[in-house]
N, C-alpha and C positions, 0 to 999 in steps of 0.2 A: 350931759355936762357940756357947759359952754365950750370947753376946749375941744371935745370930740366933735361937736358940730362944726366948728371952725376947720377941723382937719378933714372931715368927710365931705363937706360941701364941694370942694374942687373936684373930687372923684365923681360925684353925681353929675356935675356939669360936663365933665369929660365924656361920660358915657352917653349923655343926651345929644352930643354933637356927632353927626356921621363922619366917619374917617375918610378923608380925600385920598384918591389913588395918586401914586407918584406920576407926575407928568411925563418924565422921560419914558417910562414903561408904556404909557398910553400912546405916545408918539411913535415908538418902535413898532407896536402892534398895528397901528394904522398904516405905517409905511409898508409892513409886510403884507397886510391885506391888499393894499393898493398894488403891490408888486405881483401878488398872486392873481389879481384880477386883470392885470395888463395883458394884452395879447402878445404871443411870442413874436419876436422880431423876424421879419421875412428874410430868408437867405437871399443873397444877391443872385441874380439870374446867371446861369452858366453861359460863358462866352461861346459863340459859335463861329465856325469857319465854313466857307464854300468848298465843296468837293465835287468831283465828277464821278458819279456812281453808276455802276452797272446793275440795273434792277432785275435783269433776267437775260437769258441768252437769246440772241436773234439779231434783228436789224438795228439800224441807227436809233430808232425810237426807244430802244432799251437803255440808252445812255442819257442820263439826266444830271443836271446841276442841282445839288441839294445842300442843305446845311446840316452840319453835325457838330457835336460838342468839341470844343477845342482840346486837342490832345496835350498830354504832359509827358515829359521825358522820364522813362523808367531808368533804373540803374544801368549804366553803360550806354545810354542813348543820348542823342543830340537832338534838340528841337530846332528845326529850320523853318524860317519864314520864306516861303517859296516865291521865287520871282520868275521862274521859267520851268517848263516840263517838256520832256521829249516824247514824241509819238512814234511808235514802232509798228511794223507790220504784225508783230506778235500781239499787239493790242487789238487788232482786228480779229485775230484768231481767238483771243480771249472772249471778245464780245459774242462771237458765234458759238462758243463752247467747243471749239475745234482743238482741244487739248486732251492729253491723256488723263490729267487730273484737273479739271476746271475748278475755279474757285466757287465757293458757296455765295449765292446772291441774297441780298444786295452786297456789293463789294465796291470799295473805292478803287478806281483803276490806276494804272500807271506804274512804271518800273524805274524811272529816273527823273531827277529834278535838280535844280540849283537854286541857291538863295543865301540868306544871312543867318548865322547862328544866333538864336534868340535865348536859349537856355541850355544848360548842361546837366545831365543826370548825374547821380552819385557815381563817383569813381572814374569819371571821364577826365583824361589828361590829354595834352597836346593840342587842344582847341581853346579858343577864347570867344566869349560873346562878341558879336560884331564881325567875326571872320566870314569871308566869302567862301562857300563850299559847293561842291557837287555831291550828290548822294544817289546810291542805288537802294531800291526798296522792293521787297517781295510783294508787289501791289501796294496801293495806298499813296503813290507819289503825286497824283493829281489832286492836290489839296493846298489850300492857302498856308497851312501849317502842318508840318510832317515831323514825326519823331522816328529817328532811324538809329540803328546800332552804330556806335562810333567807328567800328572797323569797316563799315560800308560808306563812310563819309570821308571826303578828300578835300583838303584846302587847295584852292585854285590860284594860279599866278595872277599878279596884279592886273595884267593887261587882258585877261580873259573875261569877256562879258558873260552875263548870266545866260544869254541865249546860246553862246558857244559852249558854255559849261553843260547845259542841259542836253545839247546835241552830241556831247563827247563820249560818255562812258560806254554805253552798250555798243555803239558802232565801232569805236576804235579798239576797245577790249576784244571784241569778237574778231576783228580783222587782224590785230597783232598776234593773238594766240594761235589763230589758224595758220598764219604765214610763218611765224618764227618758232613757236613751240611745237606745232604739229607738222607743218610743211617744211621746216628747216630751210627756209629761203636763204639762198646764197647768191653771190655774184654770178651773172651769166645765165640764171634760170629763167623760166617762162611761167606765166600764171594766166589762167582763164577764170574770170569771175562773171557770174550772171547778175542781172539787175544792176548793171554798171552805174546807172544814174541814181540809185538809192543811197542811203546813208552809209551802209556797209561797203557797197561797191566803190564809192568815192574814197572811203577810208583805206580800202585795200590798194587802190591806185596810188594814193599819196605815200603810203608806207613802202610800196614797191620801189618808188623813186628814191627812197633813202638808201637803197642798195645798188651798187654799180651794175650797169648793163643788164637790168632785168627787163624782159619783154612782157608787156601787159596786154592781154586780149580781154575784150568785154562784149557782152550782148546787152542791148537796150532798145527801147521803143524808138522809132525813127525820129520823132520830134525832139528827142533829147540829144541827138548826136552832135549837133553844132555847138551846144553848150558845154558838153563834157569831153569833147574830142582831145582837148589839150592834156587831159589826164591819162589818155590811153594811147598805146602804139597802134592798135588795130581794133575797130569797132564793127560789130555785126548786128543785123536786125534780130530782135527777139522773135523766135519762132522760125527763123530761116535755117537753111542747111549750113549752119556755122562750122560744123565739123569738116566739111569738104573745103570750105574757105580757109580754115586754119591749116589743113594739110597742104594747101598750095603754098603757104608761107613757111610752114615748119613741117615737113613731111614726116618727121618722127613723132610729132605730137607736142604735148606740153608737159612741164614738170609738176605743176600743181593745178588742180581744178577745185574751185570753191563754188558749191552749188546750193542755192536756196530755193530751187524749183522742185526737185524730185521728179517722180514719174519717169518718162522716157529720157529726160535729160540726164538722169543718173546713169543709164546705160551708155549714152553718148560720152559722158564725162570719163567713165572708166575706160572706155575704148580709146579715148584720146591720150591717155597717159603714156609717157615715155617709160622705158625701163627705169626702175627706182622712183617712179612717179607716185604722187599721193592725191587721192580724191577725198574731199571733205564735204559732207552734207551738213548744212547749218540751218536748214529751213525746209518748208514744204508748201510754198505759196501756190503751187498748182492746184491745191485742194480748195482754195478760196476763189470760187468762180462767181458767186452771187452775194447778195447782201446778207443772206442767212446761210446756215450750214447746209452743205449738200453732201449727203451720204454717197451719192453716185460719183461726185468728183473725188471724194476721199478714196473710194474703192478703186476708181480708175487710176489714180496716181500711184497707189501701191501695187495694183495689178500689173501696171506697165513696167515695174522694176524687175529686171531679170534676177533670177536666183544667183546670188554671189557664191561662186565656187572657190573655196579657199585653196584647193589644189591648183586651180588655174591661176590664182593670184601668185601663188608660190612659183609656178612655172614661168610666169611672165614678169616676176619681180615688181609687182605693183602692191600698193597699200590702199585700203579703203577704210575710212573712219568717219566719225561724226563729232560735232561740237555743239553743245547747248550751254551757253554762258550762265544762265540763271540756275539751271540744275547743278552746275559745278559749284556755284557760290552758295546756294541755300540748302540743297539736298546732300551734296557730296562734301560740303564743308572744306573748301579750299581757299580761304581768304588770303593766305600768304601769297599765292600766285597772283591773285587779283591786285593785292597791294603793291607787289614788286612791278607788275606790268603797268599799273596806273602811274606809279612814280616815274617810270621810263617815258610813258606817253606825255605826261604833263611837262617833263623836261624838254621833250621834243617840241611841244607847242610853244613853250617859253623861248625856244631858240628858233622859232619861225620855220620849223621843218614840216609841220603838219597843221591843218586848221579845218574845222568842220565846215561843210558847205550847207548853208541854211536856205531852204526854199522860201518859207514864209512863216509868219507868226499869227496865232489865232487866239481869240478870247475863249474862256471856258465854255461860254454859251454857243460857240461856233464849232465845238468838237465834232459834231456830226458832219459838217461841211468839210472839215479837215480830214476826217476818216474817209469820206467819199472821194476826195482828191487822191488820197493814197491808194484806195481800192481801184481807182481808174488809172493808176500808174501815171498820173499827171505831175507828180512832184519830182523835182531835181534836187536831191539832198534831203535835209531834215525838215520835218514839220514841227513847229514849236507851239505849245500852249502857254499862254501868259495869263495868270490869274488876275492881274491888275489891269488888263487891257479892256477897252471898250469893244463893243461888238462890231468891229471893223478890222479885218485882218490886214496885216502889213507885210510887205516884202522886206528883205533884209535892209535895203537901202533906206526904208522908211522907219525902221526899228531904232529907237533911241539907244545909244550906247550906255549900258548900265555898269560899265567896268570902272568908272571913275570913283573909287572909294576915297575916303579921306587919306591923307598922306601917311599917317601912322599905320592904319590898317593895311594900306597898300604895301608899305615896307615890310610889314609882318608877313603878308601873304607871299611876297617875293622872296624874302630871305629864309622863311621857314618851309622847307620842303615837306611834303605830306608824310611825316615820319609815322603817324598813326595810320596813314593810308595803306590803307593798304595802299529771244535772241534769235534769235531768229528775227533780227531786225532787217528790214528791207524797205523798199519804196513805200 
């Protein structure tokens, strides 16, 4: 029927035409296929920093400048851009493995540094990014960027350079705690300190001068006497019969002996004590005789120490003790004492009562030469490592003053005392 033909023709035409896919769907599938085929974007390379690393125990050749991944501050930590680091005699003992519990190698060396706060970990208060600080670290301080617990970080006065700040904590904390917390230094007392030309020895001399009428005796290498004599009342040659010389001046002896040598000097020190006197051992540098560890020197130093008889101490009214700053801070967990003492010391610096004596500054790449100078007892005061310095060491007179912060940060450092603030260091 003509009507049916007319109605069915369009249907036949429709089925004879292939159905076109929807374009949006095709575009989406193509995009997805292209996305799947595209290579994964490369992750940005991790940032690296230069560090001074102990690769193994032994001589200077075991200390190397290496690159490591940039650290990030964990909870309760502060990230510090390091401008200066302190070198201590303890670092030489670490290098040789001359410790009761030496670190596992490879290890980043160094126990103290100073720099600028770059970032704050979660929960840190009392510090701001850009503040100038000094820091104590249980190794790891000789690095361009260091992350340290906030309780071991201290804001420095505006006028304190980074070099002074790096030279400050271990030497002055050790000296102050031995003199005032252990030795109970008072007016009219007398003190003997060995290695008088080193960082701790000069810190002891300065702190003694803050107390009226204290007599300070020291022993040092002969070439240091002219430079340091203004800090001491009486100087004697290292290795000489200093006990006899002291007896000529003070027949009854001295009130406090601070000994970083050990060995036979321990016996001499105890014998020199007056009644109610105090002997404090804070190092054992006599065991470091060569570039590498000497078991003979270690045995000799300890063998020479007479057995301490407590009954004899009781009978003679003498006290014998020891002090190890880093053990107190990290193993015995006494941050409060360190915080209180550091606040006192920074206030003394701000009021021009004490100031670190700096021997010279060295680039990271010169750390071996700096260590050798300390080993040879050629330094007078502190040796500083500067991560930003070229490989030409500088004396303090040549070292640029880095204490000129911008005015706002300077006022912040000056006005805000280290509220959060809270070893055998030697030549």
